[in-house]
N, C-alpha and C positions, 0 to 999 in steps of 0.2 A: 466308683461311679461319680461321686461328687467331685473328686479330684479332676476327673476327665472334663467335667463340665467347667470347672474353674480354668483349666488349662485351655479349653476351646474359647472361653470368654476372653482370656488373655491374648490368645492368638488373634482372635477377632478384632480386639481393640488395637493391637499392633498393626494389624492390616489397614484398619480405618485411619490410623495415624500416618501410615506410608502413603495411602491413597490421597489423603488430604494434603500432604506435603508435596506430592507430585502434581496434583491439580493446581495448587498454589503457585508452584514453579511455572507451570504452563501459563497461568493467569498473569504472572508478572512479565513473562516473556511476551505474551500477546499484547499487553498494555504498552510495553516499551516499543515493539515493532509497529504497532498501530500509530503511536506518536511519531515515530520516524517516518513512516509512510506518509503521514499527514504533512509533515515538514517538507518532504520531497514534493509532494503534490503542489504546495504553496510555492516552493522554489521554481518548479518547472512551469507553473502558471505565470509567474512573474517573467521568466525568461521568454516564454512565448509571446507575452504582451510587449516586453521590452524589445524584442526583434521584429515582431509582426507589425506593430503600430507604426513605428518609424518608417518601415519599408513602404507601407501603404500611403502614408502622408507624403513621403518624398517622391514617390511614384506619381502621385497626383500633381504635386508641385512642379516636378520636372515636365510633365506633360503639358501643363498649363503655361509654363515658361517657354517651352519650345514652340508652342502654338500662337503665343501672344505676340512675341517680338522676334523678328528674324535674327537680331544681334545676340539673343539670349541662347543660342544653340550650345555654346560651350558650358554655360551655367546648367542648362537643361541636361546635357550629357553627363556633367559631374554629379548632379542629384540623382540621375538615373543610375549611374555606377554605384553610388552610395546605397541607394535603394535595393539594388541587386545584390550588394554585399550583405545587407541585412537579410534579405530573402534567402540567400545562400547559407548564411549562418543559421537561420531557423531550419532550413532544410536538413543541414548537416547534423544538427543537434537533436532534431526530432523531438522537440520539447513536448509537442502535443501527444506524441505516442508514449513518452515517458511519463507525462502527467496521467494518462489513461491507465497505464500499467500500475502506477503507484496508487491511484484511486482504487482499483481492484484489490490491490494489496491491503490497503487500509481497510476496506470492507471485509475482506477475508479474515484479518486479524481481529476486527471487531466481532465477527462471528465466533471466533475461537474464544475470545474474552467472555462473550455472553454465555457460551456453552459451559465454560469453567465456572463462571459465577453461578449458574443454574445447578450445576452438579454440586458445588459446595453448599448451596441452599437446601438441596434435597437429599444429601447424603445420609442423614439420619433416618430417612423415610424409605430408602431403597434397600432391597436385599442384596446379597452378594453377587448374584447373577445380573442384576439390573445395574450395579455399579460397574461391573466388568464391561457390560455393553456400553454404558455411558462413557467410560474411559476409552474404549475402542473408538467410539464415534468422536470423542474429543481429540484423540491422536490422528484419526483420519482427517478431521478438519484442519489440524495443525499441519499435516503434510500437505494438504491442498494449499494452505496459506503460504507455506514455504515455497512451493512450486510457483504460485502466483507472484510472490515477492521476488523470485530470481528470474521471472519472465518465462519459466518453462511451461506453465499451464496455458498461457495464452498465445505463445510464440512471440511476445513482445520483447522489447529491450529492457534489461534490468536497469535499476536506478532511475 
């Protein structure tokens, strides 16, 4: 009887070690992917501004030049073409959509990270059934974060 209890304690400790290792692996993955999504949000924000702001400024300047002096038609037309090029580039790249998708991804991975940290903090206070339920929830959150990251959850474009 005492041997069975010792065996059960050893199995239980091995299981706790495996659970802890898996949760730590998910935590590291979530931290890495959250940082990556944050970098992509910044990148697409810069691209959105880099294409959108010059397009707006050039459109205004070309309109003013075209209305101000009749001889400035060629200059106004060139500025309007450049502005249209910036606008077309912004529309083609859809940087605003990509930024939004990556923002959702960043938030989803932050949620996974928080869940993993909470599970690690509470693991000694939870029974086996509660740990299994917490792991299921963690993996469900991870699956949703992966879907958001790839654009599957929102129908948006990846990256």
